[in-house]
C-alpha positions as CSV (number, residue, x, y, z in Angstrom):
1,M,81.4,82.6,151.5
2,S,80.2,79.5,149.6
3,Q,79.0,80.3,146.0
4,P,76.7,77.7,144.0
5,I,78.6,76.1,141.3
6,S,77.6,77.7,138.0
7,D,75.5,76.3,135.4
8,T,76.7,78.7,132.7
9,T,77.9,76.7,129.8
10,D,81.0,77.3,127.4
11,Q,78.5,78.7,124.9
12,E,76.8,80.9,127.5
13,R,80.0,82.4,128.7
14,A,81.2,82.9,125.0
15,L,78.0,84.9,124.3
16,F,78.6,86.8,127.5
17,Q,82.2,87.6,126.4
18,E,81.3,88.6,123.1
19,M,78.8,90.9,124.5
20,V,81.2,92.5,126.8
21,Q,83.7,92.9,124.1
22,R,81.3,94.8,121.9
23,I,80.1,96.9,124.7
24,L,83.8,98.1,125.5
25,Q,84.7,98.7,122.0
26,Q,81.3,100.7,121.2
27,E,81.1,102.6,124.7
28,V,84.8,102.8,126.1
29,A,87.6,102.4,123.5
30,P,86.4,105.6,121.3
31,H,86.8,107.7,124.6
32,Y,89.3,105.9,126.8
33,E,92.2,108.3,125.8
34,D,90.2,111.4,127.0
35,W,89.6,109.7,130.3
36,E,92.7,109.0,130.9
37,A,93.9,112.7,130.1
38,N,90.9,114.0,132.2
39,H,91.9,111.5,135.2
40,Q,88.3,110.4,135.3
41,V,85.7,108.3,133.6
42,P,82.5,110.0,133.4
43,R,79.7,109.1,135.6
44,S,77.3,108.2,132.9
45,I,79.5,105.0,131.9
46,W,78.2,103.3,135.2
47,N,74.7,103.8,133.7
48,T,75.9,102.6,130.3
49,L,77.3,99.5,131.9
50,G,74.1,99.0,134.2
51,E,71.8,99.2,131.2
52,A,74.2,96.7,129.2
53,G,73.7,94.2,132.5
54,L,77.4,94.0,133.0
55,L,76.8,95.6,136.9
56,G,76.0,92.7,139.3
57,V,75.8,89.9,136.6
58,D,76.1,87.3,139.2
59,L,73.3,88.8,141.5
60,P,70.1,87.0,141.9
61,E,67.5,88.4,139.7
62,A,65.3,89.6,142.7
63,Y,68.3,92.2,143.2
64,G,68.3,93.6,139.5
65,G,71.1,91.2,138.6
66,S,71.3,88.3,135.6
67,G,72.0,85.4,137.9
68,A,74.9,84.3,136.2
69,G,77.8,82.7,137.8
70,F,80.3,84.4,139.5
71,E,82.8,83.7,137.2
72,I,81.5,86.0,134.6
73,C,82.1,88.9,136.8
74,Q,85.8,87.5,136.9
75,M,85.6,87.2,133.1
76,I,84.4,91.0,132.8
77,C,87.3,92.1,135.0
78,E,89.5,90.4,132.8
79,E,88.2,91.5,129.7
80,I,88.4,95.1,130.7
81,S,91.9,94.7,131.5
82,R,92.7,92.8,128.4
83,Q,91.5,95.6,126.2
84,G,93.9,98.1,128.1
85,F,91.2,100.0,130.4
86,G,93.1,99.2,133.5
87,G,91.8,102.3,135.5
88,L,88.2,101.2,134.4
89,G,88.7,97.7,135.3
90,S,90.0,98.6,139.1
91,G,86.7,100.8,139.3
92,Y,84.5,97.8,138.1
93,N,86.2,95.4,140.6
94,I,85.3,97.8,143.4
95,H,81.8,98.2,142.4
96,A,80.6,94.8,141.1
97,N,83.1,92.2,142.5
98,I,83.5,93.7,145.9
99,V,81.0,96.3,147.3
100,M,78.0,94.3,145.8
101,P,78.9,91.0,147.2
102,Y,79.7,92.5,150.5
103,I,75.8,93.7,150.6
104,L,74.6,90.4,149.2
105,H,76.4,88.3,151.6
106,I,76.5,90.4,154.6
107,G,73.4,92.9,154.6
108,T,69.8,92.5,155.9
109,E,67.1,92.0,153.5
110,Q,65.9,95.9,153.7
111,Q,69.9,96.8,152.9
112,K,69.7,94.6,149.8
113,Q,66.6,95.9,148.5
114,Q,67.7,99.4,149.3
115,W,71.0,99.3,147.4
116,L,71.6,96.4,145.2
117,P,68.8,96.9,142.2
118,Q,70.5,100.6,142.0
119,M,74.1,99.6,141.9
120,A,72.9,96.6,139.0
121,S,71.4,99.6,137.1
122,G,74.5,101.9,137.6
123,E,72.3,104.7,139.5
124,V,74.4,103.9,142.4
125,L,78.3,103.9,142.4
126,G,80.0,102.0,145.4
127,A,83.2,101.9,147.1
128,I,84.7,100.5,150.2
129,A,86.8,102.7,152.2
130,M,89.4,101.0,154.7
131,T,92.9,102.5,154.2
132,E,93.9,105.5,156.2
133,P,96.7,107.9,156.1
134,N,98.7,106.2,159.0
135,A,96.8,102.6,158.7
136,G,97.0,100.4,155.5
137,S,96.8,96.7,155.9
138,D,96.9,97.3,159.8
139,L,93.4,97.6,160.8
140,A,94.0,97.5,164.7
141,A,95.4,101.0,164.0
142,L,92.4,102.4,162.2
143,R,91.6,105.9,163.7
144,T,88.0,106.5,162.0
145,R,85.7,106.2,164.9
146,A,82.0,105.2,165.0
147,E,79.8,106.0,168.2
148,R,76.3,104.9,168.8
149,T,73.8,107.7,169.6
150,D,70.3,107.8,170.0
151,A,70.4,109.8,166.3
152,G,72.3,106.9,164.9
153,W,75.9,106.1,164.5
154,K,78.4,109.1,164.5
155,I,81.2,108.7,162.5
156,N,84.5,110.7,162.3
157,G,87.8,110.2,160.6
158,S,89.3,110.0,157.0
159,K,90.3,107.5,154.4
160,I,92.7,107.7,151.7
161,F,93.4,106.0,148.2
162,I,89.8,105.2,147.8
163,T,89.0,103.8,144.3
164,N,85.8,105.2,143.0
165,G,85.8,107.8,145.6
166,L,85.2,111.1,143.6
167,L,82.1,109.7,142.0
168,A,80.7,107.1,144.8
169,D,76.9,107.3,145.9
170,L,77.7,104.4,148.5
171,V,80.7,103.7,150.6
172,I,81.2,101.1,152.6
173,V,83.2,102.5,155.6
174,C,85.4,100.5,158.2
175,A,85.4,102.2,161.7
176,K,86.3,101.2,165.4
177,T,83.3,100.9,167.3
178,D,85.3,99.3,170.1
179,P,88.7,101.5,170.5
180,N,90.2,98.9,172.9
181,A,89.6,95.7,170.9
182,G,92.2,96.2,168.3
183,A,91.2,94.7,165.0
184,K,88.3,92.9,166.6
185,G,86.6,96.2,167.5
186,V,86.0,97.0,163.7
187,S,82.4,97.2,162.2
188,L,81.3,98.0,158.5
189,F,78.9,101.2,157.8
190,L,76.8,101.8,154.5
191,V,77.4,105.5,154.1
192,D,75.0,107.5,151.8
193,T,77.5,110.0,150.4
194,R,74.6,112.7,150.2
195,L,74.7,112.9,154.1
196,P,75.8,116.1,155.8
197,G,79.3,115.6,157.3
198,F,80.6,113.5,154.3
199,S,83.0,115.3,152.1
200,R,85.9,114.4,149.6
201,G,89.2,116.0,148.8
202,K,90.7,116.4,145.5
203,G,91.5,113.4,143.2
204,I,94.7,111.8,144.1
205,K,97.0,112.0,141.1
206,K,98.8,108.6,140.2
207,I,101.4,107.3,137.8
208,G,98.9,104.9,136.4
209,Q,95.4,104.0,136.0
210,H,94.6,107.6,135.5
211,S,91.1,107.2,134.6
212,S,90.2,105.2,138.1
213,D,89.2,108.3,140.3
214,T,90.9,107.9,143.7
215,A,90.0,110.3,146.6
216,E,90.4,111.1,149.9
217,L,87.5,110.7,152.1
218,F,86.4,112.9,155.3
219,F,83.6,112.1,158.0
220,D,82.8,114.9,160.3
221,D,80.6,114.2,163.1
222,L,78.5,112.3,160.0
223,I,75.3,110.6,161.3
224,V,74.1,107.4,159.7
225,P,71.0,105.7,160.6
226,H,71.2,102.6,163.3
227,D,70.3,100.4,160.2
228,A,73.3,101.7,158.2
229,L,75.5,98.9,160.3
230,L,76.4,96.3,158.1
231,G,76.3,92.8,159.6
232,E,77.2,92.5,163.2
233,E,78.8,95.4,165.4
234,N,82.7,94.5,166.1
235,Q,82.6,91.9,163.1
236,G,84.0,93.8,160.8
237,F,87.2,92.1,160.8
238,I,85.8,88.7,160.5
239,Y,83.8,90.0,157.3
240,L,86.8,91.6,155.5
241,M,88.7,88.3,155.9
242,Q,85.4,86.4,154.5
243,E,85.2,88.5,151.5
244,L,89.1,89.0,150.6
245,P,89.1,85.9,148.6
246,R,87.0,87.1,145.9
247,E,88.5,90.7,145.9
248,R,91.9,88.9,145.3
249,L,90.3,86.6,142.5
250,G,89.4,90.0,141.1
251,V,92.9,91.5,141.1
252,A,94.2,88.0,139.7
253,S,91.6,88.3,136.6
254,Q,92.7,91.9,136.0
255,A,96.5,90.6,136.0
256,L,95.6,87.9,133.4
257,G,93.7,90.0,131.3
258,A,96.5,92.7,131.5
259,M,98.9,90.1,130.5
260,E,97.3,88.6,127.7
261,G,96.6,92.1,126.3
262,A,99.9,93.1,126.5
263,L,101.1,89.6,125.0
264,Q,98.8,90.1,121.9
265,L,100.1,93.9,121.5
266,T,103.8,92.3,121.6
267,L,103.1,89.7,119.3
268,D,101.5,91.9,116.5
269,Y,104.3,94.3,116.7
270,V,107.5,92.0,116.6
271,Q,105.9,90.4,113.6
272,E,105.8,93.9,111.9
273,R,109.0,95.7,113.4
274,K,112.3,95.1,111.6
275,A,115.6,95.4,112.7
276,F,119.1,94.4,110.9
277,K,116.9,93.3,108.0
278,Q,114.6,90.9,109.4
279,R,111.8,91.1,111.6
280,I,112.3,91.4,115.7
281,A,110.0,88.4,115.6
282,D,112.9,86.2,114.0
283,F,115.4,86.9,116.5
284,Q,115.8,84.0,119.0
285,N,115.6,86.1,122.1
286,T,112.3,87.2,121.0
287,R,111.1,84.0,120.5
288,F,112.0,82.3,123.8
289,K,111.2,85.3,125.9
290,L,107.8,85.4,124.5
291,A,107.7,81.7,125.1
292,E,108.6,82.5,128.7
293,V,105.8,85.2,129.1
294,K,103.2,82.6,127.6
295,A,104.1,79.9,129.7
296,Q,104.1,82.1,132.8
297,I,100.4,83.0,131.8
298,E,99.1,79.5,131.3
299,M,100.7,78.2,134.7
300,G,99.2,81.4,136.4
301,R,95.7,80.5,134.9
302,A,96.0,77.0,135.9
303,Y,96.3,78.3,139.5
304,F,93.4,80.6,139.2
305,N,91.3,78.0,137.8
306,H,92.1,76.0,140.7
307,C,91.4,78.9,142.8
308,M,88.0,79.6,141.4
309,A,86.9,75.9,141.7
310,Q,87.8,76.3,145.2
311,Y,85.8,79.4,145.7
312,A,82.7,78.1,144.0
313,Q,82.6,75.4,146.5
314,G,83.6,77.7,149.9
315,K,87.1,75.9,150.1
316,M,89.3,78.8,149.0
317,S,91.5,79.6,151.9
318,A,93.3,82.7,152.9
319,T,96.6,81.3,152.1
320,E,95.6,80.5,148.2
321,A,94.1,83.7,148.0
322,A,97.4,85.1,149.3
323,I,99.3,82.9,146.8
324,L,97.3,83.9,143.9
325,K,97.4,87.5,144.5
326,L,101.2,87.6,145.1
327,Q,102.0,85.4,142.1
328,L,99.5,86.9,139.5
329,S,100.1,90.5,140.6
330,E,104.1,90.2,140.6
331,M,104.0,88.1,137.3
332,Q,101.7,90.8,135.6
333,C,104.4,93.5,136.3
334,Q,107.4,91.3,135.0
335,T,105.8,90.0,132.0
336,I,104.6,93.4,130.9
337,D,108.0,94.8,131.5
338,Q,109.5,92.2,129.3
339,C,106.7,92.9,126.7
340,L,107.5,96.7,126.6
341,Q,111.1,96.0,126.3
342,F,110.6,94.6,122.5
343,F,109.1,98.1,121.9
344,G,112.3,100.1,122.4
345,G,111.7,103.6,122.8
346,Y,108.3,103.5,121.8
347,G,107.5,101.5,124.7
348,Y,108.5,104.2,126.7
349,T,106.1,106.8,124.8
350,T,102.4,107.2,125.8
351,E,101.6,107.0,121.9
352,Y,101.8,103.2,122.4
353,P,99.2,101.3,124.4
354,I,102.0,99.0,125.6
355,A,103.1,102.0,128.1
356,R,99.6,102.2,129.9
357,F,99.7,98.4,130.4
358,Y,103.3,98.9,132.2
359,V,102.0,101.7,134.5
360,D,98.7,100.4,135.2
361,A,100.3,97.1,136.3
362,R,102.2,98.5,139.3
363,I,99.3,99.2,141.5
364,Q,98.6,95.7,141.3
365,T,101.4,94.8,143.8
366,I,100.2,97.4,146.3
367,Y,96.2,97.3,146.7
368,A,94.2,94.4,148.1
369,G,97.2,93.5,150.3
370,T,100.7,94.4,149.1
371,S,103.0,91.6,148.1
372,E,105.0,91.8,151.6
373,I,101.6,91.2,153.4
374,M,100.7,88.2,151.2
375,K,104.1,86.7,151.9
376,E,103.5,87.2,155.5
377,V,99.9,85.4,155.2
378,I,101.7,82.6,153.5
379,A,104.7,82.5,155.8
380,R,102.3,82.2,159.0
381,S,100.6,79.3,157.2
382,L,103.9,77.5,157.3
383,L,105.5,78.6,160.5
384,G,102.5,80.1,162.8
385,K,103.0,83.5,164.1
């Protein structure tokens, strides 16, 4: 999906970033440890972020947005992760960087007017439901069915590992509308979670990103109106492929932010901590390893900037998106592992924030397409099927 090249200046971007940093420090930082312990962000934080203008920043003003460039949304993803709020970062990425663009790009005018202003204000929280207990990246194996009836579309099935699943007011649901067409028989639906037949399982406990609520969703003869179909029938796979580049840009934004945040924590620590009567920062191994981390981040950012420019012109390919997602998510795990090593035993305690950076990173190589799937996408561009 082509995006207009932004008119956002460096000064305007700096002002946006300063505002984001201030809001996160005021509204998130004092409470985040409690949210992690409770395995849930409060529903009110989305209203707070909406009131601050951080949701849907790149939406047109007609739909409640600020009309800023899409890169501002990526910057917010990055800044949330830089400050160590990985769980919130994933929830934000789903709501503002994935679900809202789906509706903006594919939805009817009525759907846009119905949902986008409420999502920009935080009144409605979004989620997207693709993964099933027996179908992850394999859309052809989806078992959730949507059947056209006189009353509307009747949906039956379940989804698992759904970010924002416990709090979502609106879920984009991927369902089979032509069971004999494989991936080409998938359609997308806008599901209001207040409807009868919709239910949620208990929150899924994870090793990281604790404050990002993750749930299993169930649809039992759930009837949604005919006009809840998002886009055209049986075109869901095409829409998913169309929107994946932005989703993977969001994952890359989170990776870059987290690496930058972890590196800064480590730089502060090694300059204060001493061993054998000298600072840890004075050991050559420390200096060389941190230099390698910095070099990797800068190389990763260079490719990220290339992909951002390609996306802005509607030229970012599925292969570029796969390369970006593969490299930056794997790099995030590797560099933060190296950073944690400098903290010694303290790095393995939850008292030190570096530990949260470490466990929060692990999911990045799994969601939005596993590293193995990314390699397959890249290989197909080289060798064909």
